[in-house]
C-alpha positions in Angstrom: 27.9 129.9 -8.4 30.9 132.1 -9.2 34.2 130.3 -8.7 37.7 130.3 -10.0 38.6 126.6 -9.8 41.9 127.0 -11.7 43.2 129.9 -9.6 45.9 128.6 -7.3 47.9 131.7 -6.4 46.8 135.2 -5.5 49.0 138.1 -4.5 47.6 141.6 -3.9 49.0 144.8 -2.5 47.1 147.5 -0.7 43.7 146.5 -1.9 40.3 146.2 -0.3 38.7 142.8 -0.9 34.9 142.8 -1.1 34.7 140.1 1.6 32.4 138.2 2.0 31.5 138.5 -1.7 34.7 137.0 -2.9 35.6 134.4 -0.3 33.9 131.6 -2.1 36.0 132.3 -5.2 39.2 131.3 -3.5 38.6 127.8 -2.1 41.2 126.2 -4.3 44.1 128.6 -3.6 47.4 127.1 -2.5 49.1 130.5 -2.2 47.7 133.7 -0.7 49.8 136.9 -0.3 48.3 140.1 0.9 50.5 143.2 1.5 50.1 146.8 2.4 53.0 149.0 1.2 52.1 151.9 3.4 50.7 152.6 6.9 47.5 150.5 7.3 44.4 152.4 6.6 41.4 150.8 8.3 39.0 152.4 5.8 40.7 150.7 2.9 42.0 147.4 4.0 40.0 144.3 4.9 39.2 143.9 8.6 41.1 141.2 10.6 37.9 139.2 10.8 37.5 139.4 7.0 41.0 138.1 6.5 40.4 135.2 8.9 37.2 134.4 7.0 39.1 134.3 3.7 41.9 132.1 5.1 39.3 129.8 6.7 37.8 129.2 3.2 41.3 128.3 1.7 42.1 125.0 3.4 44.6 124.0 0.7 47.0 126.9 1.4 50.7 125.9 1.3 51.8 129.6 1.5 50.3 132.4 3.5 51.9 135.8 3.6 50.2 138.8 5.3 52.3 141.9 5.3 51.9 145.0 7.3 48.1 144.8 7.4 47.4 145.8 11.0 48.7 148.6 13.2 50.5 148.0 16.4 47.8 149.5 18.6 44.2 149.6 17.5 40.8 149.6 19.1 39.7 146.6 17.1 42.7 144.6 18.3 41.7 145.1 21.9 38.3 143.6 21.4 39.4 140.5 19.5 39.3 137.0 20.9 40.5 133.7 19.6 37.9 132.0 17.4 37.7 128.5 16.1 41.0 127.0 14.9 41.7 127.3 11.2 43.3 124.1 10.0 45.8 124.5 7.1 47.1 121.0 7.0 49.3 121.6 3.9 50.8 124.9 5.1 54.6 125.0 4.4 55.4 128.7 4.5 54.0 131.4 6.7 55.1 135.1 6.7 53.4 137.6 8.9 53.9 141.3 9.7 51.7 143.6 11.7 50.6 144.6 15.1 51.4 142.3 18.0 47.8 141.9 19.2 46.6 140.8 15.8 49.5 138.5 15.2 49.0 136.9 18.6 45.4 136.1 17.8 46.3 134.8 14.4 49.0 132.5 15.8 46.6 131.1 18.4 44.0 130.5 15.6 46.4 128.6 13.2 47.7 125.2 14.4 50.8 124.6 12.4 51.7 121.4 10.7 55.3 120.2 11.1 56.1 121.2 7.5 55.6 124.9 8.2 58.6 127.2 8.1 
């Protein structure tokens, strides 16, 4: 099985991840930062569900930053529902930017430990 057991931190800007092909590589991450520097382009960026799948497979995250990934109004956002909770028991820092509908679903999906700022 392909894995990156020593990789702890990953920061990417405006890149499409071949999810689900890579999600199993990142199980030991403690820091995940994904940013879009321009207007979100749904053809290029991972879907919201792909990002949730990736985060779900990174239970050791202490830092999660998702910047400007989802537009304010979008057809996909209107069809989203809250899925199973994603427990990130060691999460200390959370930074999110994006459309309100997406962020609302994300906030409902992530129960926050008391150490999160």
